[in-house]
KOLNU-575545 format. One record per residue (C-alpha): residue number from 1; x, y, z. Coordinates in steps of 0.5 Angstrom, whole numbers, plus 2048, in hexadecimal, padded with zeros to 3 digits. Example, Ala and Ser with C-alpha at 12.3 -4.5 7.8 and 13.67 -1.06 7.14 Angstrom:
! residues 2
[atom 1,[819,7F7,810]] [atom 2,[81B,7FE,80E]] 
! end
This chain:
! residues 634
[atom 1,[816,7F4,7E2]] [atom 2,[80F,7F0,7E0]] [atom 3,[809,7EF,7E3]] [atom 4,[802,7EB,7E4]] [atom 5,[7FE,7E9,7DE]] [atom 6,[7F8,7E5,7E0]] [atom 7,[7F1,7E4,7DD]] [atom 8,[7EB,7E3,7E3]] [atom 9,[7E7,7DE,7DF]] [atom 10,[7E6,7D7,7E2]] [atom 11,[7E7,7D3,7DB]] [atom 12,[7EC,7CE,7D8]] [atom 13,[7EE,7D3,7D4]] [atom 14,[7F1,7D8,7D9]] [atom 15,[7F7,7D4,7DB]] [atom 16,[7F9,7D4,7D3]] [atom 17,[7F7,7DB,7D2]] [atom 18,[7FC,7DD,7D8]] [atom 19,[802,7D9,7D5]] [atom 20,[800,7DE,7CF]] [atom 21,[800,7E4,7D3]] [atom 22,[806,7E3,7D8]] [atom 23,[80A,7E2,7D1]] [atom 24,[80C,7E9,7D0]] [atom 25,[80D,7EB,7D7]] [atom 26,[815,7E7,7D7]] [atom 27,[816,7E9,7CF]] [atom 28,[81B,7ED,7D0]] [atom 29,[81E,7EC,7D8]] [atom 30,[81C,7E5,7D8]] [atom 31,[81A,7E5,7DF]] [atom 32,[818,7DF,7E2]] [atom 33,[810,7DD,7E2]] [atom 34,[80C,7DB,7E7]] [atom 35,[805,7D9,7E6]] [atom 36,[7FE,7D7,7E9]] [atom 37,[7F7,7D4,7E7]] [atom 38,[7F1,7D4,7EB]] [atom 39,[7EA,7D3,7EB]] [atom 40,[7E8,7DB,7E9]] [atom 41,[7EF,7DC,7E4]] [atom 42,[7F6,7DC,7E4]] [atom 43,[7FC,7E1,7E7]] [atom 44,[803,7E1,7E4]] [atom 45,[809,7E5,7E6]] [atom 46,[810,7E6,7E2]] [atom 47,[816,7E9,7E6]] [atom 48,[81C,7E8,7E9]] [atom 49,[81C,7E5,7F0]] [atom 50,[81A,7E9,7F5]] [atom 51,[815,7ED,7F1]] [atom 52,[811,7E7,7EF]] [atom 53,[80B,7E5,7F4]] [atom 54,[806,7E0,7F4]] [atom 55,[802,7DC,7F9]] [atom 56,[7FC,7D8,7F8]] [atom 57,[7F7,7D5,7FD]] [atom 58,[7EF,7D2,7FD]] [atom 59,[7ED,7D6,7F7]] [atom 60,[7F1,7DC,7F8]] [atom 61,[7F7,7DF,7F4]] [atom 62,[7FC,7E4,7F6]] [atom 63,[801,7E7,7F1]] [atom 64,[806,7ED,7F2]] [atom 65,[80B,7EF,7EE]] [atom 66,[810,7F4,7F1]] [atom 67,[813,7F4,7F8]] [atom 68,[80E,7F7,7FD]] [atom 69,[80E,7F6,804]] [atom 70,[808,7F5,809]] [atom 71,[808,7F7,80F]] [atom 72,[80F,7F9,80F]] [atom 73,[812,7F2,80C]] [atom 74,[813,7F0,805]] [atom 75,[812,7E8,808]] [atom 76,[80D,7E3,804]] [atom 77,[809,7E9,803]] [atom 78,[804,7E6,7FE]] [atom 79,[802,7E1,803]] [atom 80,[801,7E6,809]] [atom 81,[7FD,7EB,804]] [atom 82,[7F9,7E5,803]] [atom 83,[7F7,7E5,80A]] [atom 84,[7F5,7EC,80A]] [atom 85,[7F1,7ED,804]] [atom 86,[7ED,7E8,807]] [atom 87,[7EC,7EC,80D]] [atom 88,[7EC,7F3,80A]] [atom 89,[7EA,7F2,803]] [atom 90,[7ED,7F8,7FE]] [atom 91,[7F0,7FC,804]] [atom 92,[7F5,7F6,804]] [atom 93,[7F9,7FA,7FE]] [atom 94,[7FA,800,803]] [atom 95,[7FF,7FC,807]] [atom 96,[804,7FA,802]] [atom 97,[809,7FF,802]] [atom 98,[80F,800,7FC]] [atom 99,[80E,7FE,7F4]] [atom 100,[809,7F9,7F2]] [atom 101,[804,7F7,7EE]] [atom 102,[7FF,7F3,7F1]] [atom 103,[7F9,7EE,7EE]] [atom 104,[7F4,7EA,7F3]] [atom 105,[7EF,7E5,7F0]] [atom 106,[7EB,7E2,7F5]] [atom 107,[7E6,7DC,7F2]] [atom 108,[7E3,7DB,7F9]] [atom 109,[7E0,7E3,7F9]] [atom 110,[7DF,7E4,7F2]] [atom 111,[7E4,7EA,7F3]] [atom 112,[7EB,7ED,7F0]] [atom 113,[7F0,7F2,7F2]] [atom 114,[7F5,7F6,7EE]] [atom 115,[7F9,7FB,7F0]] [atom 116,[800,7FF,7F0]] [atom 117,[805,802,7F5]] [atom 118,[804,809,7F6]] [atom 119,[809,80C,7F2]] [atom 120,[807,808,7EB]] [atom 121,[80E,805,7EA]] [atom 122,[80B,7FE,7E8]] [atom 123,[805,7FF,7E3]] [atom 124,[7FF,7FA,7E3]] [atom 125,[7F9,7FB,7DD]] [atom 126,[7F2,7F8,7DD]] [atom 127,[7ED,7F6,7D8]] [atom 128,[7E6,7F3,7D9]] [atom 129,[7E1,7F0,7D4]] [atom 130,[7DC,7EB,7D4]] [atom 131,[7E1,7E5,7D5]] [atom 132,[7E4,7E8,7DB]] [atom 133,[7E9,7ED,7DE]] [atom 134,[7F0,7ED,7DB]] [atom 135,[7F6,7F1,7DE]] [atom 136,[7FD,7F1,7DD]] [atom 137,[804,7F6,7DE]] [atom 138,[805,7F6,7D6]] [atom 139,[7FF,7F7,7D1]] [atom 140,[803,7F3,7CD]] [atom 141,[801,7ED,7D2]] [atom 142,[7FA,7EF,7D2]] [atom 143,[7F9,7EF,7CB]] [atom 144,[7FC,7E8,7CA]] [atom 145,[7F6,7E5,7CD]] [atom 146,[7F1,7E3,7C8]] [atom 147,[7EB,7E7,7CB]] [atom 148,[7EF,7EE,7CC]] [atom 149,[7EE,7F2,7C6]] [atom 150,[7F3,7F7,7C4]] [atom 151,[7F0,7FD,7C1]] [atom 152,[7F4,803,7C1]] [atom 153,[7F2,809,7C4]] [atom 154,[7F3,80F,7BF]] [atom 155,[7F2,814,7C6]] [atom 156,[7F8,811,7C9]] [atom 157,[7FC,811,7C2]] [atom 158,[7FB,819,7C2]] [atom 159,[7FD,819,7CB]] [atom 160,[803,816,7C9]] [atom 161,[806,81C,7C4]] [atom 162,[802,820,7C9]] [atom 163,[806,81D,7CF]] [atom 164,[80C,819,7CC]] [atom 165,[808,813,7CF]] [atom 166,[801,810,7D1]] [atom 167,[7FF,813,7D8]] [atom 168,[7FB,80E,7DC]] [atom 169,[7F6,80C,7DD]] [atom 170,[7F5,80C,7D6]] [atom 171,[7F9,807,7D2]] [atom 172,[7FA,807,7CA]] [atom 173,[7F4,802,7C9]] [atom 174,[7ED,802,7CA]] [atom 175,[7EA,7FF,7D0]] [atom 176,[7F0,7FE,7D4]] [atom 177,[7F2,803,7DA]] [atom 178,[7F8,804,7DE]] [atom 179,[7F7,805,7E6]] [atom 180,[7FB,80B,7E8]] [atom 181,[800,80B,7EE]] [atom 182,[7FC,809,7F4]] [atom 183,[7F6,807,7F1]] [atom 184,[7F2,800,7F2]] [atom 185,[7ED,7FC,7ED]] [atom 186,[7E8,7F8,7F1]] [atom 187,[7E3,7F3,7ED]] [atom 188,[7DD,7F0,7F1]] [atom 189,[7D7,7ED,7EE]] [atom 190,[7DA,7EF,7E7]] [atom 191,[7DA,7F6,7EA]] [atom 192,[7E1,7FB,7E9]] [atom 193,[7E2,800,7EF]] [atom 194,[7E8,804,7EF]] [atom 195,[7EB,808,7F4]] [atom 196,[7F2,80B,7F6]] [atom 197,[7F4,807,7FD]] [atom 198,[7FA,80D,7FD]] [atom 199,[7FA,814,7FB]] [atom 200,[801,819,7FC]] [atom 201,[7FF,81D,803]] [atom 202,[802,823,803]] [atom 203,[803,826,80A]] [atom 204,[807,82D,809]] [atom 205,[807,82F,810]] [atom 206,[809,828,814]] [atom 207,[810,82A,815]] [atom 208,[80F,831,816]] [atom 209,[812,831,81D]] [atom 210,[817,82C,81A]] [atom 211,[81E,82F,81A]] [atom 212,[823,82E,814]] [atom 213,[827,829,818]] [atom 214,[821,825,81A]] [atom 215,[81F,824,813]] [atom 216,[826,823,810]] [atom 217,[827,81D,815]] [atom 218,[820,81A,813]] [atom 219,[821,81B,80C]] [atom 220,[828,817,80B]] [atom 221,[825,812,810]] [atom 222,[81F,811,80B]] [atom 223,[824,811,805]] [atom 224,[828,80B,808]] [atom 225,[822,808,809]] [atom 226,[81F,808,802]] [atom 227,[826,806,7FF]] [atom 228,[827,800,804]] [atom 229,[820,7FE,801]] [atom 230,[822,7FF,7FA]] [atom 231,[829,7FB,7FB]] [atom 232,[824,7F6,7FE]] [atom 233,[828,7EF,7FF]] [atom 234,[82C,7EF,7FA]] [atom 235,[830,7F5,7FA]] [atom 236,[836,7F2,7F7]] [atom 237,[833,7F1,7F1]] [atom 238,[830,7F8,7F1]] [atom 239,[832,7FF,7ED]] [atom 240,[830,806,7EC]] [atom 241,[82E,80B,7E7]] [atom 242,[833,811,7E6]] [atom 243,[832,817,7E2]] [atom 244,[836,81B,7E7]] [atom 245,[82F,81F,7E9]] [atom 246,[82E,820,7F0]] [atom 247,[828,81A,7F1]] [atom 248,[82D,815,7EE]] [atom 249,[833,817,7F1]] [atom 250,[82F,817,7F8]] [atom 251,[82D,810,7F7]] [atom 252,[834,80E,7F5]] [atom 253,[837,811,7FB]] [atom 254,[832,80E,800]] [atom 255,[834,807,7FD]] [atom 256,[83B,807,7FF]] [atom 257,[839,80A,806]] [atom 258,[833,804,806]] [atom 259,[838,7FE,804]] [atom 260,[83E,800,807]] [atom 261,[842,7FE,7FF]] [atom 262,[842,803,7F9]] [atom 263,[83C,804,7F6]] [atom 264,[83C,801,7EE]] [atom 265,[839,807,7EA]] [atom 266,[838,808,7E2]] [atom 267,[837,80D,7DE]] [atom 268,[836,810,7D7]] [atom 269,[839,816,7D3]] [atom 270,[838,819,7CC]] [atom 271,[83E,81B,7C8]] [atom 272,[839,822,7C6]] [atom 273,[83A,829,7C9]] [atom 274,[836,82B,7CF]] [atom 275,[833,823,7D0]] [atom 276,[838,820,7D3]] [atom 277,[838,81F,7DB]] [atom 278,[83E,81B,7DC]] [atom 279,[842,820,7DF]] [atom 280,[83D,820,7E4]] [atom 281,[83C,819,7E5]] [atom 282,[844,817,7E5]] [atom 283,[844,81D,7EB]] [atom 284,[83E,819,7EE]] [atom 285,[842,812,7EE]] [atom 286,[848,815,7F1]] [atom 287,[844,819,7F6]] [atom 288,[841,812,7F8]] [atom 289,[846,80E,7F7]] [atom 290,[842,80A,7F3]] [atom 291,[844,804,7EE]] [atom 292,[843,808,7E7]] [atom 293,[841,806,7E1]] [atom 294,[83F,80A,7DB]] [atom 295,[83E,80A,7D3]] [atom 296,[83C,80F,7CE]] [atom 297,[836,80E,7CA]] [atom 298,[837,80F,7C2]] [atom 299,[832,810,7BC]] [atom 300,[833,809,7BA]] [atom 301,[832,807,7C1]] [atom 302,[82B,80B,7C1]] [atom 303,[82A,808,7B9]] [atom 304,[82B,800,7BC]] [atom 305,[826,801,7C3]] [atom 306,[821,804,7C0]] [atom 307,[81C,7FE,7BD]] [atom 308,[81D,7FB,7C3]] [atom 309,[81B,801,7C8]] [atom 310,[816,802,7C4]] [atom 311,[814,7FA,7C5]] [atom 312,[815,7FA,7CC]] [atom 313,[810,800,7CD]] [atom 314,[808,7FD,7CD]] [atom 315,[806,804,7CC]] [atom 316,[809,809,7C7]] [atom 317,[80E,80D,7CB]] [atom 318,[812,813,7C9]] [atom 319,[817,814,7CE]] [atom 320,[81E,814,7CB]] [atom 321,[822,814,7D1]] [atom 322,[820,80C,7D1]] [atom 323,[825,80B,7CC]] [atom 324,[82B,80D,7D1]] [atom 325,[828,80A,7D7]] [atom 326,[827,803,7D3]] [atom 327,[82F,803,7D2]] [atom 328,[831,805,7D9]] [atom 329,[82C,7FF,7DB]] [atom 330,[830,7FB,7D5]] [atom 331,[836,7FD,7D8]] [atom 332,[835,7FB,7DF]] [atom 333,[831,7F4,7DE]] [atom 334,[838,7F3,7DA]] [atom 335,[83C,7F4,7E0]] [atom 336,[837,7EF,7E5]] [atom 337,[832,7F5,7E7]] [atom 338,[82B,7F1,7E8]] [atom 339,[828,7F8,7EB]] [atom 340,[829,7FF,7EA]] [atom 341,[827,805,7EE]] [atom 342,[825,80B,7EB]] [atom 343,[825,812,7EE]] [atom 344,[81D,813,7EB]] [atom 345,[819,817,7F0]] [atom 346,[81D,81B,7F3]] [atom 347,[81B,821,7EF]] [atom 348,[814,820,7F0]] [atom 349,[814,81F,7F7]] [atom 350,[819,825,7F9]] [atom 351,[818,82A,7F3]] [atom 352,[81E,829,7EF]] [atom 353,[81A,82B,7E7]] [atom 354,[81D,832,7E5]] [atom 355,[814,833,7E2]] [atom 356,[813,833,7EA]] [atom 357,[817,839,7EA]] [atom 358,[815,83D,7E4]] [atom 359,[80D,83B,7E6]] [atom 360,[80E,83F,7EC]] [atom 361,[811,845,7E8]] [atom 362,[80B,845,7E4]] [atom 363,[807,845,7EA]] [atom 364,[80A,84A,7ED]] [atom 365,[806,84F,7E7]] [atom 366,[7FF,84E,7EA]] [atom 367,[801,850,7F1]] [atom 368,[803,856,7EE]] [atom 369,[7FD,85B,7EF]] [atom 370,[7F7,85B,7EA]] [atom 371,[7F7,862,7E8]] [atom 372,[7FF,863,7E7]] [atom 373,[7FE,85C,7E3]] [atom 374,[7F8,85F,7DF]] [atom 375,[7F9,866,7DF]] [atom 376,[801,867,7DE]] [atom 377,[805,861,7DC]] [atom 378,[801,85E,7D7]] [atom 379,[800,864,7D3]] [atom 380,[806,866,7D3]] [atom 381,[809,860,7D0]] [atom 382,[803,85E,7CC]] [atom 383,[800,865,7C9]] [atom 384,[806,869,7C9]] [atom 385,[808,869,7C2]] [atom 386,[80F,867,7C1]] [atom 387,[813,86A,7BB]] [atom 388,[81A,867,7BD]] [atom 389,[81C,85F,7C0]] [atom 390,[81A,860,7C8]] [atom 391,[81E,859,7CA]] [atom 392,[81C,85A,7D1]] [atom 393,[815,85C,7CF]] [atom 394,[814,855,7CB]] [atom 395,[816,851,7D1]] [atom 396,[811,854,7D5]] [atom 397,[80C,853,7D0]] [atom 398,[80E,84C,7D0]] [atom 399,[80E,84B,7D8]] [atom 400,[807,84F,7D8]] [atom 401,[804,84B,7D3]] [atom 402,[806,844,7D7]] [atom 403,[805,847,7DE]] [atom 404,[7FE,848,7DB]] [atom 405,[7FC,841,7DA]] [atom 406,[7F9,83D,7E0]] [atom 407,[7FC,836,7E2]] [atom 408,[7FD,832,7E0]] [atom 409,[7FC,834,7D9]] [atom 410,[802,838,7D9]] [atom 411,[807,831,7DA]] [atom 412,[805,830,7D3]] [atom 413,[808,837,7D0]] [atom 414,[80D,833,7CD]] [atom 415,[80A,82D,7CB]] [atom 416,[80C,82B,7C3]] [atom 417,[805,828,7C1]] [atom 418,[802,82F,7C3]] [atom 419,[807,833,7C1]] [atom 420,[806,831,7BA]] [atom 421,[7FE,830,7BB]] [atom 422,[7FB,829,7BA]] [atom 423,[7F7,82B,7B3]] [atom 424,[7FF,82C,7B0]] [atom 425,[801,825,7B3]] [atom 426,[7FB,820,7B2]] [atom 427,[7F7,81E,7AD]] [atom 428,[7EF,820,7AC]] [atom 429,[7ED,819,7AD]] [atom 430,[7F2,818,7B3]] [atom 431,[7EF,81E,7B6]] [atom 432,[7E8,81C,7B5]] [atom 433,[7E9,816,7BB]] [atom 434,[7EC,81A,7C1]] [atom 435,[7EB,820,7C5]] [atom 436,[7F1,824,7C4]] [atom 437,[7EE,828,7CC]] [atom 438,[7EF,821,7CF]] [atom 439,[7F6,821,7D0]] [atom 440,[7F6,828,7D4]] [atom 441,[7F0,825,7D7]] [atom 442,[7F4,820,7DA]] [atom 443,[7F9,825,7DD]] [atom 444,[7F3,829,7E0]] [atom 445,[7F0,823,7E3]] [atom 446,[7F6,821,7E6]] [atom 447,[7F8,829,7E8]] [atom 448,[7F1,82B,7EB]] [atom 449,[7F0,824,7EF]] [atom 450,[7F4,827,7F5]] [atom 451,[7F1,82F,7F4]] [atom 452,[7EE,831,7FA]] [atom 453,[7F3,82D,7FF]] [atom 454,[7F7,834,800]] [atom 455,[7FE,830,7FD]] [atom 456,[803,835,7FB]] [atom 457,[804,835,7F3]] [atom 458,[80B,831,7F4]] [atom 459,[807,82C,7F7]] [atom 460,[802,82C,7F2]] [atom 461,[807,82B,7EC]] [atom 462,[80B,825,7F0]] [atom 463,[805,822,7F1]] [atom 464,[803,823,7E9]] [atom 465,[80A,820,7E8]] [atom 466,[80A,81B,7EC]] [atom 467,[805,818,7E7]] [atom 468,[806,81B,7E1]] [atom 469,[80E,81B,7E1]] [atom 470,[80F,816,7E5]] [atom 471,[80A,810,7E5]] [atom 472,[808,811,7DD]] [atom 473,[80F,813,7DB]] [atom 474,[815,812,7DF]] [atom 475,[814,80C,7E3]] [atom 476,[811,808,7DD]] [atom 477,[818,80A,7D9]] [atom 478,[81D,807,7DE]] [atom 479,[818,801,7DF]] [atom 480,[818,800,7D8]] [atom 481,[81F,801,7D6]] [atom 482,[822,7FD,7DC]] [atom 483,[81D,7F7,7DA]] [atom 484,[820,7F7,7D3]] [atom 485,[827,7F7,7D6]] [atom 486,[824,7F2,7DA]] [atom 487,[825,7F4,7E1]] [atom 488,[820,7F7,7E7]] [atom 489,[81F,7FE,7E8]] [atom 490,[81E,802,7EF]] [atom 491,[81C,808,7F1]] [atom 492,[81F,80A,7F9]] [atom 493,[81C,811,7F8]] [atom 494,[815,80E,7F7]] [atom 495,[816,80A,7FE]] [atom 496,[80F,80B,802]] [atom 497,[813,80E,807]] [atom 498,[817,813,803]] [atom 499,[811,815,800]] [atom 500,[80D,817,806]] [atom 501,[812,81B,808]] [atom 502,[813,81F,803]] [atom 503,[80B,820,803]] [atom 504,[80C,823,80A]] [atom 505,[812,828,808]] [atom 506,[810,830,808]] [atom 507,[80F,832,801]] [atom 508,[815,837,802]] [atom 509,[819,831,803]] [atom 510,[818,82F,7FC]] [atom 511,[818,836,7F9]] [atom 512,[81A,83C,7FC]] [atom 513,[819,842,7F7]] [atom 514,[81D,83F,7F1]] [atom 515,[822,83A,7F4]] [atom 516,[81F,833,7F3]] [atom 517,[81F,82D,7F9]] [atom 518,[824,832,7FE]] [atom 519,[822,82D,803]] [atom 520,[824,827,7FF]] [atom 521,[82B,82A,7FD]] [atom 522,[82D,82D,804]] [atom 523,[82C,826,807]] [atom 524,[830,823,802]] [atom 525,[835,828,803]] [atom 526,[83A,823,806]] [atom 527,[838,81D,801]] [atom 528,[838,820,7FB]] [atom 529,[83E,824,7F7]] [atom 530,[83D,82C,7F7]] [atom 531,[83D,82C,7F0]] [atom 532,[837,827,7EF]] [atom 533,[833,82B,7F4]] [atom 534,[833,831,7F0]] [atom 535,[833,82E,7E9]] [atom 536,[82C,82F,7E5]] [atom 537,[828,828,7E3]] [atom 538,[82A,824,7DD]] [atom 539,[829,81D,7DD]] [atom 540,[82A,818,7D7]] [atom 541,[827,81C,7D2]] [atom 542,[829,81A,7CB]] [atom 543,[82B,81F,7C6]] [atom 544,[827,81B,7C0]] [atom 545,[825,822,7BC]] [atom 546,[82D,824,7BC]] [atom 547,[82F,81C,7B9]] [atom 548,[82A,81D,7B4]] [atom 549,[82E,822,7B0]] [atom 550,[835,81F,7B2]] [atom 551,[833,817,7B1]] [atom 552,[830,816,7AA]] [atom 553,[82E,80E,7AB]] [atom 554,[82A,811,7B1]] [atom 555,[827,816,7AE]] [atom 556,[825,811,7A8]] [atom 557,[822,80D,7AD]] [atom 558,[81E,812,7B0]] [atom 559,[81C,815,7AA]] [atom 560,[81A,80D,7A7]] [atom 561,[815,80C,7AD]] [atom 562,[812,813,7AC]] [atom 563,[811,811,7A5]] [atom 564,[80D,80A,7A7]] [atom 565,[809,80F,7AC]] [atom 566,[806,813,7A6]] [atom 567,[802,80D,7A5]] [atom 568,[7FF,80C,7AB]] [atom 569,[7FA,812,7AB]] [atom 570,[7FC,815,7B1]] [atom 571,[801,81B,7B0]] [atom 572,[801,81F,7A9]] [atom 573,[807,81D,7A4]] [atom 574,[807,825,7A3]] [atom 575,[808,826,7AA]] [atom 576,[80D,821,7AA]] [atom 577,[811,823,7A3]] [atom 578,[810,82B,7A7]] [atom 579,[814,827,7AD]] [atom 580,[81A,823,7AA]] [atom 581,[81C,82A,7A6]] [atom 582,[81B,831,7A9]] [atom 583,[819,82F,7B0]] [atom 584,[81E,82A,7B1]] [atom 585,[824,82F,7AE]] [atom 586,[821,835,7B2]] [atom 587,[821,832,7B9]] [atom 588,[824,82B,7B8]] [atom 589,[823,829,7C1]] [atom 590,[81C,82C,7C1]] [atom 591,[819,829,7BB]] [atom 592,[81E,823,7BC]] [atom 593,[819,821,7C1]] [atom 594,[813,820,7BC]] [atom 595,[817,81D,7B8]] [atom 596,[818,818,7BE]] [atom 597,[811,817,7C0]] [atom 598,[80F,816,7B9]] [atom 599,[814,811,7B8]] [atom 600,[813,80D,7BE]] [atom 601,[80B,80D,7BC]] [atom 602,[80D,809,7B6]] [atom 603,[812,805,7B9]] [atom 604,[80D,803,7BE]] [atom 605,[808,802,7B9]] [atom 606,[80D,7FD,7B5]] [atom 607,[80F,7F9,7BB]] [atom 608,[808,7F8,7BE]] [atom 609,[804,7F4,7B9]] [atom 610,[7FE,7F4,7BD]] [atom 611,[7FE,7FC,7BD]] [atom 612,[800,7FC,7B5]] [atom 613,[7FA,7F8,7B4]] [atom 614,[7F5,7FB,7B7]] [atom 615,[7F7,801,7B4]] [atom 616,[7F6,7FE,7AD]] [atom 617,[7EF,7FE,7AF]] [atom 618,[7EE,805,7B0]] [atom 619,[7ED,809,7B7]] [atom 620,[7E6,808,7BB]] [atom 621,[7E3,80E,7BD]] [atom 622,[7E4,80D,7C4]] [atom 623,[7E5,80A,7CA]] [atom 624,[7E1,806,7CE]] [atom 625,[7E2,805,7D6]] [atom 626,[7E0,800,7DB]] [atom 627,[7DC,805,7E0]] [atom 628,[7DF,804,7E7]] [atom 629,[7DD,808,7ED]] [atom 630,[7E2,809,7F4]] [atom 631,[7E1,803,7F8]] [atom 632,[7DF,805,7FF]] [atom 633,[7E2,7FF,803]] [atom 634,[7E9,801,802]] 
! end
């Protein structure tokens, strides 16, 4: 729910500064705080019991937020990790499994270690200057220290409009960095050494000689193990999100099998055509025999939640489904639940997103003989003078245009900012402070890291989504929505053993032609209702664009915020006028997303005085980053 915050300073100011840094950690969930001050600084963890670990001995402080296991045991993790640190140094973090953010401050060696779990469930950011190293799970906590500056990074704001979040390792603030999943930062003698203690390792042929029955048996055993770990010792106060999709329905069913009692499930619906999945959630609940609770979110609910939702995120965040996730978590909290299990990660491990099939279809074009493409198909479609409408030809041309784009660039073919054009959307003065190409550079860099490894396209896309879709977006959304509601979030599909199993599956078990996650669905055919196995992915999508038209108070609130944003020097007033008028009338759902992005940006700025103050002083032209090198000792 909250994490560690500490300056590694050997002065009396450290303890007082830590109190200021710790306050934001439990601002929303009122989580209990544990703190420790030593010769080289101070550490603090704010979290519910079981997720708060602190150990101090002879100049050594260990702080852990989360529920990790060390050598298979969750007992006394911080104390045992301290011993490993003394014998193995930075390599000690590789012995942890499960969700965690870790900070070790060692006065004796003058060293410090920061690390986060392999899926990036728990975040950790850091900055350093002449006064020392500062780190926290929340940027609000970092900025509470008087030695940490809060200048907004204009490039991060551009990335927000591009990705609808700020992808790691960048942050919304200049000079502050965030650890990637499976990454650590080792500081020795004032030198920062950053590296990966774990990376997702696909072994596509590992199960080639294992039949379906053997794979199914291992999968179901691992699934039960993952759900048991997610339930922990407080299973009676643990519930589960239930959207009616395959992943959440699977978790709900297995909870009942593991505990021997009905799961407590929670669902959200919308009274809007094409958005309501409640019928599937009810079907899954009946099939699993769960004690089911549901709530329909209204436009008035959205209005009421927006300010608090903007406040709980320490960086701009534009995924509108955080609103229904919050109301789902709030409903569970009112029912006495302190922990909610989510199905997040199933799509990214087993191939559940529709775009995987579409990208396979597009990649099929480049496998056609070049002579056929260049001498026959393309001249016919692009050079032939069409005297009358030819719908099939139009579709074929659009297909070829997209198929001719390389990955990962074609993943952004419907990107809002690219479709409008950044010069149409953004002020000239703002554009002067950013590099629009850096956004696609983020994707290209992550995607091309795995080129040359001989991986299938489906696994290359899964690895990309594990970082950008999951760690930077979906996990953050659920975790923050739960924090605002006062519950803890857990994700069984991201159990280390489940991730390792999925990485060993053959590509065809994840995408067979155009069939998504074939192994997953076949293996769970005895657990899930057939209708849920067959249904397409949906989730808790918010009908915001439709409600802008039908609900005047929501529209007025949104447009008032866009009016405020006009004076920030980021978005062109002319674009806002066009968005509120012509564009929104043409396609409410599509362009409503841009209204939401701009609305939440303005709300985030308003709810974070430090960010608003930085904006008032103008943007710096570029960011500075402390040099980091890989640590050969880990």
